[in-house]
N, C-alpha and C positions, 0 to 999 in steps of 0.2 A: 409203627410206632418210633419217636424220635427223642433219642436222650442227649440232645444239645438240644435241644427246648428247657423254659424252665420248668420247675416243677409245679408251677397255676397252669402252663399251656398242656404240659402232659398228662397233668389229670384232668383238665377240662375246666379251670375253674380261672374266673376273672383275675387281674391280677389287681389286688387291695390287702391293705391289712384287715380290713371286715371280711371273715371267715364265714359262709354259712356251714357250722359244722355237719348240718344232717347231711347236707347236700355232699360235702368231703367225704365222708363214711360211705353216700350211696356211691361213689364214683371210684371210692378207694376197694369196695365189693365188687365192681362192677371189671373193675382193671386186673384185680389178682385173680378174677375167675378166669379172665381172658390172657392173665400171662403167665398163671402157673408154671411154673418150669415143667411138671410131670404131664403138661396138653403138650408139652413139647419132644416129652423120651423117644417116639418113635423116628425122631429127625436126626438131623446130620450134628455132629458135634455142634457144631458150627451156630447151628440154629437155636442148639440147647445154651452152647454157650450165652447166646444172645438173649433167651429167656432168662436167665439167672442174671445178666447185666440189667432189663427192664425188670425186674420185679426188685431187685436190691435199689432201684433209681425211685422204684414207685415208694418203696419202704421208705425211703430216707426223706422223700417227697410230703409225704401223710405224717411222719414224725416232728417235718419242718413245718407244715403249716397247722398242726393241730394246737403246737406251744406258740402261745403268744412273744415268748422273748424270741425263741429261733425263726419266726414268720418276721417280726419284725428286723432282726439279722439279716436276714436273706433278702428281703425288701432291698433293704443298705445295702446289702454286696450287690443286687441286681443293677445299683448305680455307680457301682465301682469303690463304695464304703466301706471299709475294713472295721469293725466292733468288736474283733475278738483281740489283738492284739491290747496288751495293757495301756500302754500308751498312746493309744488311737483318740483319744479325746479328756482333755482335761474335766475334772468332775468338782465340780463347786463344794468351795469349802465347808459353807454350813449343811448342804447334804452330808460329808464325810462324819463333820461333829455329829450329827444325828446319827448316823451308821454306828458312830464309836458307843452313843449311849444306848440305842438301842441294843448293841451287842452285851453292853454291861447289865442292861437289863435282861438279860438273855444267862450268862454267868449266874446270878445271885438270884436266878428264880428255885434252883436247888435247894438251898438251904431257906424259902418260903415253908409256913406254916402249912398252905394250901397252893402249892406250886402248880396245878391245874387251873386254876382260877386264872391265876398268871400269866400261862403259857399261854392259856386261851385269849384270852385278851390282848397279848401281844400277837398271836397268829392274825386276831380280826386288824386290828391296826396295821401291819404289815400286808395284808391284803387289801386293805383301802388305798394305802400307797401305791400299791402296783397298780389297781384298778386304774388312779388317776394318773398314772405314767403310762398307761396303755392308750388313756383318752387323750392325752398330750401329744403323745408318736400319732396316733393316728390322725388327728387335728396337721398337726404339722407336716407328716409326711403329704398328706391331701394338699396343703397350702405350700410345697415344695419346698419349706424349710427344714431341708436336712441338716444343717448344722444343728437346730433343736431337733430335731427329731434324733441323731445320732446320741446328745446328749443324755435323750427319754431313755433310749437303751443302754446307756454306760450304768444310769441310776438302776434300771431295771435289772442288771445282770447283780451288783450288790444286793436288793430287796431278793431278787430269788434266791440268791447262795445263804441269805438268811432263813429266808424260807426251811430249806434244807439243815439247817444247824436247830432252826426249831422240831422240825420233824424229827431228828436224831435223839433233839432231850427228851422228847415228848418218849419216845423206846425206852430211852436209858429210864426214865421214871417208869416205865410198863415194866420194863426188869426184862 
């Protein structure tokens, strides 16, 4: 095993935004069986530490490749593009206005007579926007339009945060 490889190579999948989640799960199970530190308990301290490192790297890789946002960020990082710093890419002002409006809607939901219906509608709308951005990212990345791909990632980051806020509100409403 070689942890100098990227996650795709380490796990044995093609480097692509589109990841077969079933193949990822299968390879993950195979590698977890092979690399689990318990299998190396009888070996030297160095080999045990290496097994722990491999397993940690594998777990990080699995989490990254499962998540569309993390996978997109990782693919760009392989190209030397940082999408995690706040100033990495300017975001379209119209998109920012839309985000403010969505957050205002979210804030108003607890006061509504039927908050669950509005919460569900908002969730569906945001998931639709995320789906479109993921498709845009995939196309832009494939076409080597890395600036546009980076902008898609920044927008996905905003929407993923909104999804978390929607889920938190749902938890609060559930009591």
